[in-house]
N, CA, C and O atoms as a DFTB+ gen file, in Angstrom:
400 C
 N C O
     1  1       0.817      -1.224       0.007
     2  2      -0.010       0.002       0.002
     3  2       0.858       1.246       0.004
     4  3       0.449       2.273      -0.538
     5  1       2.036       1.189       0.594
     6  2       2.879       2.376       0.645
     7  2       3.309       2.791      -0.753
     8  3       3.401       3.984      -1.040
     9  1       3.568       1.844      -1.608
    10  2       3.958       2.115      -2.977
    11  2       2.832       2.807      -3.702
    12  3       3.070       3.749      -4.458
    13  1       1.604       2.358      -3.489
    14  2       0.436       2.998      -4.099
    15  2       0.260       4.423      -3.601
    16  3      -0.074       5.318      -4.378
    17  1       0.480       4.635      -2.326
    18  2       0.407       6.008      -1.768
    19  2       1.522       6.921      -2.349
    20  3       1.283       8.099      -2.614
    21  1       2.707       6.376      -2.538
    22  2       3.766       7.106      -3.130
    23  2       3.451       7.455      -4.566
    24  3       3.736       8.558      -5.031
    25  1       2.850       6.486      -5.272
    26  2       2.426       6.711      -6.637
    27  2       1.428       7.868      -6.749
    28  3       1.513       8.698      -7.654
    29  1       0.491       7.899      -5.814
    30  2      -0.490       8.999      -5.812
    31  2       0.190      10.340      -5.658
    32  3      -0.153      11.287      -6.366
    33  1       1.142      10.447      -4.753
    34  2       1.845      11.712      -4.539
    35  2       2.634      12.103      -5.771
    36  3       2.559      13.253      -6.204
    37  1       3.372      11.200      -6.337
    38  2       4.184      11.499      -7.524
    39  2       3.244      11.858      -8.696
    40  3       3.547      12.762      -9.474
    41  1       2.133      11.167      -8.816
    42  2       1.159      11.467      -9.885
    43  2       0.621      12.860      -9.761
    44  3       0.466      13.560     -10.761
    45  1       0.328      13.285      -8.526
    46  2      -0.178      14.642      -8.371
    47  2       0.890      15.703      -8.655
    48  3       0.591      16.725      -9.272
    49  1       2.101      15.476      -8.224
    50  2       3.212      16.375      -8.486
    51  2       3.510      16.432     -10.006
    52  3       3.769      17.502     -10.557
    53  1       3.467      15.286     -10.650
    54  2       3.743      15.222     -12.081
    55  2       2.646      16.006     -12.828
    56  3       2.938      16.775     -13.744
    57  1       1.403      15.802     -12.428
    58  2       0.295      16.550     -13.051
    59  2       0.359      18.020     -12.826
    60  3       0.096      18.802     -13.740
    61  1       0.697      18.414     -11.652
    62  2       0.864      19.813     -11.341
    63  2       2.012      20.439     -12.150
    64  3       1.884      21.550     -12.665
    65  1       3.111      19.724     -12.250
    66  2       4.231      20.253     -13.047
    67  2       3.870      20.412     -14.508
    68  3       4.352      21.346     -15.149
    69  1       3.035      19.533     -15.067
    70  2       2.591      19.682     -16.454
    71  2       1.732      20.892     -16.597
    72  3       1.858      21.644     -17.563
    73  1       0.843      21.093     -15.629
    74  2      -0.051      22.300     -15.697
    75  2       0.789      23.560     -15.607
    76  3       0.533      24.511     -16.346
    77  1       1.766      23.605     -14.744
    78  2       2.643      24.789     -14.601
    79  2       3.450      24.988     -15.889
    80  3       3.611      26.111     -16.366
    81  1       3.940      23.911     -16.427
    82  2       4.738      23.987     -17.695
    83  2       3.887      24.532     -18.811
    84  3       4.319      25.443     -19.518
    85  1       2.688      24.007     -18.998
    86  2       1.823      24.410     -20.086
    87  2       1.144      25.757     -19.854
    88  3       0.987      26.567     -20.767
    89  1       0.753      25.962     -18.611
    90  2      -0.042      27.179     -18.284
    91  2       0.713      28.448     -17.908
    92  3       0.213      29.563     -18.054
    93  1       1.954      28.238     -17.411
    94  2       2.737      29.393     -16.968
    95  2       4.044      29.501     -17.748
    96  3       4.330      30.545     -18.334
    97  1       4.836      28.435     -17.760
    98  2       6.169      28.494     -18.356
    99  2       6.136      28.680     -19.882
   100  3       6.910      29.477     -20.413
   101  1       5.262      27.965     -20.594
   102  2       5.193      28.102     -22.034
   103  2       4.738      29.511     -22.441
   104  3       5.357      30.116     -23.316
   105  1       3.658      30.054     -21.820
   106  2       3.317      31.445     -22.182
   107  2       4.457      32.449     -21.867
   108  3       4.669      33.397     -22.623
   109  1       5.181      32.236     -20.759
   110  2       6.290      33.119     -20.461
   111  2       7.333      33.070     -21.594
   112  3       7.901      34.099     -21.961
   113  1       7.574      31.905     -22.126
   114  2       8.572      31.772     -23.157
   115  2       8.080      32.346     -24.481
   116  3       8.806      33.108     -25.119
   117  1       6.892      32.009     -24.901
   118  2       6.450      32.378     -26.231
   119  2       5.744      33.710     -26.332
   120  3       5.673      34.286     -27.418
   121  1       5.223      34.215     -25.232
   122  2       4.566      35.508     -25.284
   123  2       5.477      36.618     -24.771
   124  3       5.536      37.704     -25.347
   125  1       6.190      36.329     -23.675
   126  2       7.008      37.375     -23.073
   127  2       8.504      37.116     -23.219
   128  3       9.306      37.776     -22.558
   129  1       8.884      36.197     -24.045
   130  2      10.300      35.907     -24.398
   131  2      11.130      35.674     -23.140
   132  3      12.213      36.242     -23.000
   133  1      10.622      34.829     -22.208
   134  2      11.317      34.470     -20.988
   135  2      11.503      32.925     -20.949
   136  3      10.724      32.235     -20.292
   137  1      12.505      32.396     -21.631
   138  2      12.641      30.945     -21.794
   139  2      13.149      30.208     -20.509
   140  3      13.084      28.979     -20.455
   141  1      13.618      30.895     -19.550
   142  2      14.172      30.248     -18.329
   143  2      13.145      29.387     -17.604
   144  3      13.476      28.316     -17.095
   145  1      11.928      29.844     -17.556
   146  2      10.877      29.050     -16.857
   147  2      10.712      27.697     -17.473
   148  3      10.572      26.709     -16.752
   149  1      10.725      27.609     -18.831
   150  2      10.549      26.357     -19.510
   151  2      11.707      25.440     -19.229
   152  3      11.533      24.233     -19.060
   153  1      12.898      26.018     -19.178
   154  2      14.089      25.238     -18.910
   155  2      13.991      24.558     -17.544
   156  3      14.174      23.344     -17.453
   157  1      13.714      25.295     -16.509
   158  2      13.702      24.750     -15.149
   159  2      12.446      23.898     -14.877
   160  3      12.540      22.788     -14.354
   161  1      11.289      24.431     -15.236
   162  2      10.060      23.666     -14.982
   163  2      10.059      22.434     -15.883
   164  3       9.539      21.389     -15.492
   165  1      10.636      22.539     -17.088
   166  2      10.709      21.379     -17.968
   167  2      11.580      20.269     -17.397
   168  3      11.239      19.090     -17.492
   169  1      12.691      20.650     -16.812
   170  2      13.572      19.652     -16.135
   171  2      12.833      18.970     -14.986
   172  3      12.850      17.746     -14.854
   173  1      12.186      19.786     -14.160
   174  2      11.451      19.220     -12.998
   175  2      10.348      18.299     -13.489
   176  3      10.151      17.208     -12.956
   177  1       9.629      18.751     -14.515
   178  2       8.534      17.899     -15.067
   179  2       9.113      16.598     -15.672
   180  3       8.523      15.530     -15.507
   181  1      10.236      16.683     -16.352
   182  2      10.831      15.501     -16.969
   183  2      11.235      14.484     -15.929
   184  3      11.006      13.286     -16.097
   185  1      11.838      14.960     -14.851
   186  2      12.229      14.054     -13.754
   187  2      11.021      13.401     -13.112
   188  3      11.010      12.197     -12.857
   189  1       9.998      14.213     -12.852
   190  2       8.763      13.666     -12.258
   191  2       8.050      12.708     -13.182
   192  3       7.436      11.750     -12.713
   193  1       8.115      12.943     -14.527
   194  2       7.482      12.021     -15.471
   195  2       8.202      10.707     -15.463
   196  3       7.557       9.658     -15.461
   197  1       9.523      10.719     -15.459
   198  2      10.275       9.489     -15.427
   199  2       9.985       8.702     -14.116
   200  3       9.814       7.483     -14.124
   201  1       9.942       9.428     -13.042
   202  2       9.629       8.825     -11.741
   203  2       8.229       8.210     -11.751
   204  3       8.013       7.105     -11.253
   205  1       7.274       8.965     -12.339
   206  2       5.916       8.467     -12.454
   207  2       5.806       7.181     -13.233
   208  3       5.111       6.253     -12.818
   209  1       6.491       7.118     -14.370
   210  2       6.440       5.919     -15.212
   211  2       7.119       4.739     -14.478
   212  3       6.630       3.611     -14.539
   213  1       8.230       4.998     -13.795
   214  2       8.951       3.934     -13.075
   215  2       8.109       3.386     -11.932
   216  3       8.030       2.173     -11.736
   217  1       7.477       4.287     -11.176
   218  2       6.664       3.842     -10.034
   219  2       5.362       3.164     -10.581
   220  3       4.872       2.194     -10.004
   221  1       4.837       3.691     -11.676
   222  2       3.673       3.094     -12.317
   223  2       3.949       1.629     -12.665
   224  3       3.125       0.754     -12.399
   225  1       5.098       1.378     -13.252
   226  2       5.477       0.021     -13.628
   227  2       5.505      -0.897     -12.376
   228  3       5.007      -2.023     -12.398
   229  1       6.099      -0.374     -11.303
   230  2       6.176      -1.150     -10.066
   231  2       4.806      -1.409      -9.493
   232  3       4.517      -2.526      -9.065
   233  1       3.943      -0.387      -9.475
   234  2       2.580      -0.567      -8.945
   235  2       1.828      -1.536      -9.820
   236  3       1.107      -2.395      -9.311
   237  1       1.975      -1.421     -11.114
   238  2       1.295      -2.331     -12.089
   239  2       1.642      -3.814     -11.765
   240  3       0.774      -4.686     -11.780
   241  1       2.927      -4.059     -11.477
   242  2       3.339      -5.419     -11.199
   243  2       2.884      -5.843      -9.782
   244  3       2.375      -6.948      -9.591
   245  1       3.073      -4.971      -8.826
   246  2       2.732      -5.308      -7.415
   247  2       1.209      -5.503      -7.229
   248  3       0.775      -6.451      -6.575
   249  1       0.433      -4.620      -7.796
   250  2      -1.025      -4.685      -7.625
   251  2      -1.709      -5.559      -8.670
   252  3      -2.922      -5.760      -8.608
   253  1      -0.949      -6.078      -9.625
   254  2      -1.455      -6.925     -10.691
   255  2      -2.625      -6.255     -11.441
   256  3      -3.684      -6.842     -11.664
   257  1      -2.362      -4.981     -11.816
   258  2      -3.365      -4.259     -12.575
   259  2      -3.477      -4.825     -13.991
   260  3      -2.499      -5.327     -14.544
   261  1      -4.696      -4.740     -14.583
   262  2      -4.797      -5.090     -15.992
   263  2      -4.047      -4.093     -16.865
   264  3      -3.828      -2.950     -16.463
   265  1      -3.651      -4.532     -18.072
   266  2      -2.898      -3.665     -18.950
   267  2      -3.705      -2.387     -19.232
   268  3      -3.106      -1.316     -19.329
   269  1      -5.007      -2.456     -19.364
   270  2      -5.835      -1.294     -19.693
   271  2      -5.681      -0.216     -18.595
   272  3      -5.579       0.971     -18.906
   273  1      -5.667      -0.612     -17.372
   274  2      -5.507       0.396     -16.260
   275  2      -4.149       1.062     -16.296
   276  3      -4.035       2.264     -16.060
   277  1      -3.124       0.290     -16.588
   278  2      -1.772       0.912     -16.687
   279  2      -1.704       1.803     -17.914
   280  3      -1.052       2.846     -17.871
   281  1      -2.347       1.431     -18.993
   282  2      -2.352       2.267     -20.208
   283  2      -3.095       3.573     -19.931
   284  3      -2.675       4.626     -20.412
   285  1      -4.174       3.531     -19.178
   286  2      -4.951       4.715     -18.828
   287  2      -4.063       5.622     -17.995
   288  3      -4.088       6.840     -18.173
   289  1      -3.277       5.053     -17.086
   290  2      -2.376       5.811     -16.207
   291  2      -1.327       6.530     -17.065
   292  3      -0.992       7.683     -16.798
   293  1      -0.817       5.854     -18.083
   294  2       0.207       6.512     -18.968
   295  2      -0.463       7.642     -19.744
   296  3       0.084       8.743     -19.814
   297  1      -1.630       7.395     -20.325
   298  2      -2.317       8.471     -21.053
   299  2      -2.647       9.650     -20.160
   300  3      -2.533      10.802     -20.580
   301  1      -3.061       9.367     -18.908
   302  2      -3.361      10.424     -17.952
   303  2      -2.153      11.315     -17.740
   304  3      -2.320      12.516     -17.527
   305  1      -0.970      10.789     -17.788
   306  2       0.206      11.583     -17.551
   307  2       0.539      12.530     -18.735
   308  3       1.350      13.445     -18.592
   309  1      -0.073      12.304     -19.852
   310  2       0.203      13.089     -21.052
   311  2      -0.772      14.221     -21.259
   312  3      -0.557      15.075     -22.119
   313  1      -1.853      14.244     -20.477
   314  2      -2.922      15.216     -20.651
   315  2      -2.992      16.110     -19.404
   316  3      -3.011      15.605     -18.282
   317  1      -3.031      17.427     -19.600
   318  2      -3.181      18.307     -18.423
   319  2      -4.389      17.900     -17.588
   320  3      -5.467      17.664     -18.133
   321  1      -4.224      17.819     -16.318
   322  2      -5.257      17.427     -15.344
   323  2      -5.547      15.924     -15.356
   324  3      -6.361      15.437     -14.571
   325  1      -4.875      15.192     -16.254
   326  2      -5.123      13.788     -16.377
   327  2      -4.829      12.966     -15.136
   328  3      -5.624      12.119     -14.728
   329  1      -3.644      13.238     -14.529
   330  2      -3.269      12.482     -13.332
   331  2      -4.158      12.833     -12.141
   332  3      -4.401      12.009     -11.258
   333  1      -4.634      14.075     -12.141
   334  2      -5.538      14.536     -11.068
   335  2      -6.858      13.784     -11.184
   336  3      -7.428      13.359     -10.179
   337  1      -7.329      13.625     -12.378
   338  2      -8.587      12.882     -12.570
   339  2      -8.377      11.400     -12.290
   340  3      -9.237      10.771     -11.674
   341  1      -7.286      10.840     -12.714
   342  2      -6.943       9.420     -12.467
   343  2      -6.774       9.135     -10.996
   344  3      -6.986       8.010     -10.543
   345  1      -6.389      10.163     -10.242
   346  2      -6.178       9.969      -8.782
   347  2      -7.479       9.527      -8.098
   348  3      -7.431       8.880      -7.052
   349  1      -8.594       9.855      -8.651
   350  2      -9.891       9.457      -7.992
   351  2      -9.936       7.912      -7.846
   352  3     -10.315       7.375      -6.806
   353  1      -9.535       7.235      -8.930
   354  2      -9.579       5.761      -8.833
   355  2      -8.496       5.213      -7.892
   356  3      -8.700       4.203      -7.218
   357  1      -7.355       5.888      -7.857
   358  2      -6.281       5.533      -6.940
   359  2      -6.728       5.694      -5.512
   360  3      -6.447       4.849      -4.661
   361  1      -7.437       6.797      -5.244
   362  2      -7.911       7.062      -3.896
   363  2      -8.882       5.973      -3.433
   364  3      -8.830       5.511      -2.293
   365  1      -9.786       5.571      -4.371
   366  2     -10.736       4.467      -4.028
   367  2      -9.973       3.188      -3.733
   368  3     -10.329       2.457      -2.810
   369  1      -8.910       2.901      -4.516
   370  2      -8.171       1.669      -4.290
   371  2      -7.466       1.680      -2.937
   372  3      -7.441       0.668      -2.236
   373  1      -6.892       2.826      -2.573
   374  2      -6.231       2.946      -1.271
   375  2      -7.296       2.759      -0.132
   376  3      -7.046       2.083       0.866
   377  1      -8.462       3.373      -0.326
   378  2      -9.511       3.221       0.638
   379  2      -9.946       1.778       0.833
   380  3     -10.165       1.321       1.955
   381  1     -10.068       1.066      -0.299
   382  2     -10.450      -0.352      -0.240
   383  2      -9.385      -1.168       0.479
   384  3      -9.705      -2.095       1.223
   385  1      -8.119      -0.825       0.256
   386  2      -7.008      -1.585       0.913
   387  2      -7.048      -1.323       2.444
   388  3      -6.769      -2.234       3.223
   389  1      -7.377      -0.140       2.862
   390  2      -7.411       0.170       4.300
   391  2      -8.605      -0.558       4.931
   392  3      -8.542      -0.900       6.112
   393  1      -9.668      -0.800       4.198
   394  2     -10.856      -1.436       4.744
   395  2     -10.617      -2.949       4.968
   396  3     -11.298      -3.588       5.770
   397  1      -9.659      -3.480       4.256
   398  2      -9.379      -4.954       4.375
   399  2      -8.622      -5.292       5.579
   400  3      -8.319      -6.462       5.810
């Protein structure tokens, strides 16, 4: 269960970094000619994305998720707000584990 809780945290940070990258850093670069934000936020987002995929693979194996669920998790990481929406199902899974 600890790995699933870690995955939830990383998923939320990864999703937030994508929103900041797309909603703040990219406009700063292309509208106001301030590329530094994309450089730094992009690095942070890249590291969080790699961590997300790595932990996703571990959760997929540990929790024996179907391929479809893991694929949805990957797609969620590519869409702004996707991981935040996907977190609802993760939250339910953690709640079910605590009930057992």
